N, C-alpha and C positions, 0 to 999 in steps of 0.2 A: 187453453186450459184455464186461464185466469190465475195460474200459480205464480205468485210474485217472485218466487225464488229463481225462476228462469230469467226474468227481467233483471234481477239483481246480479245474476251471474253474467249476463250480457253486458251490463254496465261495467263490471269489473274487467272483463276481457277487453272492452273498448278502451278503458282507462289505461290498461297495460299497453295497448297498441299506441295510444297517444304518447306514451313515454319513449317510443322509437321514432317519433317525428323530430327532426332537427333541421338546421339551416343548410346542411350539405346539399349541393345541387339546387339550392334555393328552397328546399322543403322536402316533403314526402317522408314516408316511413321506410325503415330498413326491412329487408327480407329476413335477416338473421340477427341473432344476438351479438355476433362479432362485428356487426355494422360494416360489412364488406360489399354489400350489393343492394342497390335500390332498383326494384323491378316493378313491372306492370301489375302483376296479380296482387301483390301485397297492398298496393295503393288503390286498386280498384275495389278490393274487398273492404278496405278502410272506408272508402266513399259509400259503398253499398250498406255497410253496417251502420254507419252514421245516419244514413237516411232511414233505414229501418227502425233505428232507435227513436229518431224524431217522429216517425209515423206512429210508434207505439206509445210515446210519452208526450208528444207535443212540445218538448223542451227545445228552446232556441239554441242551446249549446250544440246539440247534435246537428241541427240545420247549418249552423255556422261552420262546423267542421266539414260537413259535406260540401258546402260551397267553397271553402278554402282548399280542400283537397282537389276539387275539380279545377280550380284556377291554377294550382300548381301543375297538375297532370297535363292540362291543355298546353302549357308553355314549356313543359319539360323536354319535349322532343321525342317522347315515347310513341307518339302517333307519327308514322312516317309519311313521306310525300305521296304515297299511294292511298293514304287514308286508313292504313292498317296499324295495329298496335304490335310493336316488337316486344321481345321478352323483357328487356331492361336497359339500364344505363351503365356505361363504362366511361370513367372520366367525365361524368355528367353529360355524356352524349349517347344517343341511340346506338345500341350495340349491334344492330342489324341481325339479331338472332331470330329464331322462328316466330312466325305470326300465328300462334296457336289460336284455335277457334274460341276457346274459353276466355282468352284475353280480350277478344272483341266482345263476347257476350256479357261478361260480368260488368264491363264498362257500360254497356247499353242498359243493364238493369239499374245501376246507380243513377245514370242520367235520366232514365224514365221517372224515377222517384223525385229527383231534384227538379226536373222540369215541371212537375205537377205543382210545385211550390213557387218556382221563380217565373214560369211562363217565358223564360228567356229563349227567344227565337234563334239566337246564335248558337246556344247550347243544343237546341233541338236539331239545327242544321248539322252540327258536328256529329251528333249521334247518328243521324241518317247517313252522313258521309261514311262513318265506320261500318254501319250495317250494309250499305250498298257495296262498299269495297269488299267486304267479306263474302257477300253473295257472288260478286263478280269474280273474285280472285281465289277464293278458297272452295270453289265448287267446280264440278265437271258435269256438263249437261244437266245443270240444275240440281245436282245432288252434292251436298256438303261433304268435303273431304278434309281429313286432318293431314297436315304436312308429313307426318311420320308414317302414314299408311303405306303398306300393310303391317309394318313392324312396330306398332305403338306399344309402349309399356302399359301397365295396368292403370296408372294415373291418366295417361293420355287417351286411353280408350273411353273415358267418361266425358271428354271435353266437348264433343259435338252436341250432346244432350244439353249441356249447360248453355251453349250458345243459343240453341233453339228456345230454351226456357225464357231467356231474357230478350230475345228477338220478339217473342210473343208479348212480353210485358211492355216493350217499347211500342209495339203496334197498337196496344190498347189505349195508350195516352196520346196518340197522334191526333191533332185537331183536324177538322174537316178540310182545311186547306192542304192537307197532306194525304188526300184520298188516293193519289197514285202510289204513294209509299205503302199505305195500308193494304192496297190490293196486291202490290208486288210482294210484300213480306208474307201475307197470308198465302199467296200462291206458292211461294218458296217452301213454306212449312208444309203445305199440302203435298207438293211434289216429293218431298223427302219421305213423308209417311207412305206415299204410294210406292216409292222405291223400296222401302222396308217391306211392304206387303208383297210386292211382286217377286221378291227373292225367296218367298216361302210358298212355292206352288203346292207342296204336299201337305200344307196345313200343320206343320210341326211347331209353328210359333217360335222359331229360332231367329234371333236378331244378331247377326255377326257384326264385326267392327266396320266393315265397308258396306254401307247401305246400298242396296241394289245389286250386290254381288254375293254369290255363295261363299261360305266360310265358317270357321269355327266360332261358336258362340259361348259366352260366359255370363255370369251374373252381372258383370260390369257392362258388357256390351248391351245386355238386355236393358239395364236401367237407363243407359244413354238413349237407346231407341225409344223407350217408353217416355222419356222426357220429350222427345219429338212429338209423339202422339198426344201427350198432355198439352203441348203447345198448340197443336191443331184444335183440340177440344176447347181450349181457352179462347182462341180468337174466333172460332165459329160460334161458340155460345154467346160471346159478347156481341158479335155482329148480328146474330139473330135477335138479341134483346136490345139492340140499338145502344150498346154501351160505349161505342166510340164517341169521344168527346172532341 
């Protein structure tokens, strides 16, 4: 829109988040005002917003925060030995809680933006490690599954779409040396849109929580499914226009 008030508000929100960064567990922002929990999603969103603000403003401060937050995240233990991100830290150690799909996806989104500036191959390898682990361990027969299915709450019902959104963003920034990953991620996105489509044989356009299975649908499950379709459109459009770099 070009409305500077949106950017000003984004700056203010980010400055508030910076106030929740401290040296406990070596760094990172807290999940809550009581400062009782450092978790994955708070710090992934901090990284993502820092990079989005750098993209919008070109200001070094935001790029520095993005790089700093990734350095901390990478050594924090939040990424487990399987290459998946757990929910958070307890006693500054990985708490072993659920590996939600959006915890994988938001990290991919932040790293995609940071990689565009750093061209750090180690960072890119780490992003692909997380993406590959999610595809292998959080899907069944090629279809993404949330660990809580079929009993996910209204927050969790949105998570898979968020993963797909940022898997597509990662795919777009992969260099030609990562053609195998480009192909794998694009096929995974396509397989999931096909699963969504095949569960709608009567053309009612309903997208339930579990892609590829019949079930109740809601506005939340629809938006998650549509994120998957948007991801497919994004990667197919970029591939057709030779936008892979």
